[in-house]
N, C-alpha and C positions, 0 to 999 in steps of 0.2 A: 405266744404271744400277749400282751395283757389286754383285758375287757376294754378300756378304752381307747387305744388304738385300734383293734377291730372296728366299733362305731366308726372312727375318725374316716378307715377305710371303708367300711360301708357306703357311708356318707358320700364319700368322695366318688366311688364310683355310682353312684346313685345320680348325680350330680351330672357325671358325664353321658351317661345314659340319655336324662332330660334333655342335654346339652348336644347331646347328637339328634334326637329326635327334633329339639328344636331347629339346629342346623339345617335338619334334613325341610324341614317347612318352610325356613328361610330362604332355600336353595330354590323350592316348588314356587313359593313365590314371586323368586327374581327371575324366572324365567317365564311365571305368567305374564309379571310385569315387563319383559321385554318385549313377548308377543303386542303386547299392550300399546308399548310404546310407537312399537311397526308400525302398530294399526292406525293410531296417532297420526303418525308419518306421512301413510299414505292417501292419509283423508285430510292431510292438510293438504297435501301434491295437488290432490283431486277438488278441493275448494277452490285453490289457487287457478287452476284450469276451466273450472266453470266464471270463476270468477274475469277470465280474461276473456272467455266468447262473450258472459252478461254483458263487459264493456264494447264490444266488438258489435253488437246486436244494436246497443246505446249509441252507439253512435252512426249505424246502417240510419237506424228509425229518424234521429236528426237529419241527416242526409234528405230523406223521404220526406219526411215533413217540411224541409228548405225546398224539395221538387216538388212538393205538393201544391206548396204556397206560391211559387215561382208560374208554375201550372195556372193556378186559379187568376193570378193575376194577369195571366195571356188572355186566358178567358174572358175575362173581365172589359180588357182593349179591346180583344175581338170583339166582344160585345158592342164596345161602344162605336168602335168600326161597321157594326151590323147596323146599330142603330141612325148613324149620320149615312150610310149609304141607303139605309131605308128613305132619309130624309130626300135623299136627292131622288132619288128613284120614284117619290111621290112626286120630286119637285118637275119631274122627267115627263112622270106621264099626265099630268096636268097640261106642262106644253105640247107636247101628242096630242091634247083632248083638244088644244088650241089650235095645233097646225090642222089636226084632222076636219074641223070645224070649217078654218080659212078653206080648205083642197073641197067639202062642200060646197060651200060660196061661189068657188070659182067655176066647180062644175054646172053647180046651176048657171052661173053665167056664160060658160061655154054651150051648155044646154041652147040658152036661146037663141048663139050667133049661129050652131049651124041650123038651127030652123030657119033663121033667116038667109041666110046662106043656099036652104034648098029651094027655097023660094025666088034664089037673085045670086047668079053667082058674081066672081069679083069682077069679071070684064062688065058684067052691065052695070053695074054700080057704080062703075067710072064712067062708062057713059053716062047712064043716067045724071052721076054727078055735074058732070062737063055740060049736059045739053039743060040740065034745071038752073046754071050758074048764068048771072045777070050780067056779066062782065069781066073780061082776062082776070082783074083780080079779086074777084069770088071765084071763079074757076079755079086760083091756085089754093085758096086757102079752102075751097071745098076740099082738093087731091090733098093737100095735107093733113086734113082731119082725115079723109081714109086711109091714107097711109097709117097714120098714126094706129088707126082702130086696128090695122090689121096686125101695129106693130104690138100692139096691148095684146092681143089674142097669143102671138107665139111669147110674149112676156110672162103668161099665166100659164100658157101649157111648160116655160122651163121653171118656172117656181114650184108648180107643181109639183114635175119631177125631182126637185132640188129636196124640195118637203118632205115626197115619200123616201127619199132614200135616210134623210134626215132621222125618217122615224124609225125605220129598219136598225143605220146604225146605233139610233141610242139602242132600242129595245135589246141587241145584242149585248148592247154593254151592260147595260142592267141583268143581263140573262148572268154574263161571267161573273159579275162581279156577287150575283150573290149566287152563283154554286160554287167559287171560290171561295167565301165566308160561309159557305155553310160545310162545306169538306173541311177548312181548317177547324171550325166548333165542332165538327163529328171526331176529327182527330182527338182534340185536347181532350175532350169527353172520355172517349174510350181509353186516352193518357192518363186521367185521375181515376179512373176504373181500375189498370194496371198497377198505381202507386197504392191505391186505397188496399189493395189483396195484398199486395206485398207487406206492406204494413200493419196488415192484419198478422199475416203469418210470423213474422219476426216478434210482432208484438205476445200470439200465441209463443212462442220458442219462446221468450223473453221470462214469460210467466211462470215457464214449467224450469228452467232454470234456476230462476229463486227459488221456488219452492224446494227443489236440489238443491241449490245453498243453503237452504235453515234445516233442512232434514242431516246437510252433514255437517254444520255448526253443533246440532242437539248429541247426533252420534258424538261428534268429538268432546260435548261437554261433558255428558255419561262416559265417556272414558279416561278423560281428566279427571272425572270424581273415582272412579275405579283404580283409578292408579295411586292417586293418594292416597286413600284406603290402605290397599297393597304396601305403598311405600310407610305407612305407620308403622303396619303389621310387619312389616319387615325391620324398622327401626325400633320396635317393640320388643322382637325375637334377640335382635343385635344388642337391645339392652338386658336383657334377661338372659342374657347368651354368659354378656361379662360378667353380671351381677352373681350368676351360680359360680362363674369361673372365681372370680374375687372370693367369694364364700368358702370353695373347698380350699382356697390357698392357706384364706384365712384361718379356718379348723385346721388344715393339716400345720401351718405355723405354729398355734396353740397346743396342738399336741406335740407338736415336734420338740416345744419350749420345757415343755412339763414331764418329756420321755427321754430327750435327750437327744431328737432326730432333728437333724441340723440341714436336713435337704432341703423345706422353707422356712426361712427366717425371719423375724420381724420383732420391733423393739416395742416393747411391752411400758405402759406406762400409763399412773391416773393422774386426771385431771378433773376441773370445775366445769363443765359444760349448762352454759343457758343457752337460748335459740332465739331463733329474731325469722322476720319474714320478706318478702321483697319490699312489702307495704311500709315497712319501718326504714327501708336503710337506699341505699341506691338501686337501679336498674342492674348494673355493670358489675361486675368484681374485681378486685385487684389481677387476677389472671383473664381477664376479657371475657366471664361467662355472662352471658344475659339471663340474671335468674328473673326477671319479671315474667318473660317468654317461656319461662321454663322452671315452674315454682316447685316441681315435683323434682327436682333434681335430687343427689346427695353430695352435701357439700358444706364444708366448713370453715370459720374462719379462727385462724389458730396464729400463734407468735411466729414470726419465720425462724425466729436463734433456738425458738424448742422444735419446732416439725417444720421442715422445709414446706416454703407453697409447690405445690404440681404434683404431693406425695400421695397414695390410698392410704387410706385410713379405717380402720373397721374400729368404729364405736359402736360399747356394748348398748343394746337398745334401740338402735339407729342404723348399723348397716354399714357396706365398705361405702367412704364418701371419698372426694376428692379435697384435696386441700388448697383452696383457690380464693382464700381472700383474705383479708387480715381487717385489722378494727382499731381504735382509740384506746378502746376498755379491754380489749384483747393482750394482754401481756403478761408471760410465763405459761405455766401449768395453766390455761385456760384457752378456752374453746369456745364457739358460737355455731351451733347447727341449725343450718337453715331449713325451715317450715314453713309449708305450702300457705297456710292460714294463720290468724292470730288466735284461733282458737287451738289450734294444734301448739301453736308455739306456749299460750297459756299451759295446756295440759303438760308440756315436756318440765312448764318451769325452772328449776335450779338444781343438780344434782350433781355428782360426783361420780364417773363413770371410770369405765376400764376402756383403752385403746391401746390397737399396736397399729406402729407406722409400719405397714406392710413392703418387703425391701424390693 
């Protein structure tokens, strides 16, 4: 076997070994990526559940605050009733004192009347009145006066009994009103305590859920970053595999051309090659590649009549590239190679190179 072909075979075997290692590495990262994605999905589901619980507690807290406000308004109204009732009570108390004074005065009058009656009974009084009268007309007047006096005594006793009953009734009403309002105020105060306790419990639960929500967000952010890093590694590994495989095919094609091996074929030619950058051209190529977002990709501008668009081309000193762009100055056997920076483009300059259009 010729020496050149042995070297190509060794290189090809070495590249396959590297590619196998890269594939294994990429597969391992893919499994890790799947685990991370599953974790992210679980955290997203948990986040949604926590968010639902937060919304539920917030609604409950809103309802409790409404109940508390209503309860406080009711307590305020009850307090107004109590104040009004107390004013009535004070008025009633004043009336009771007035009645009690009237009763005391009546008691004094009745006491004097009783003393007078002890010395003279009704009959004696009537006889005395008649005997002392000057004439019949005076007798009638004296008798009417005595009768009025007796009737006044009975009126005093009746009024005394009515006022006493009224005092007792007023006292009972006052006691009932005071007791009713006191019970209502006590019940409202207890209800407010219970509402505030429930509100505090829900506030504590809400704080815990919000902390849990923030922790899940942080964990998801870290997982997303880890996922992005692994995806970048997988992409890099896949690109490396592709580059190594294309390089192996190119070397085999070059070896086949010089030795007569037709297993891998490619069209060889020499072209004039200049360089361009994303900054010196549009961001999107003829085939739709965004070179502004991917300035390091291997891409060349070609004359489609010489090199078909979409073909992979090995360029000496540049590597394997995709024929993905055209240009007004790119005519005939001339190409433009993409460089990431202006400094790289200046370093490349203008040169004549060998290329292979891969099959």
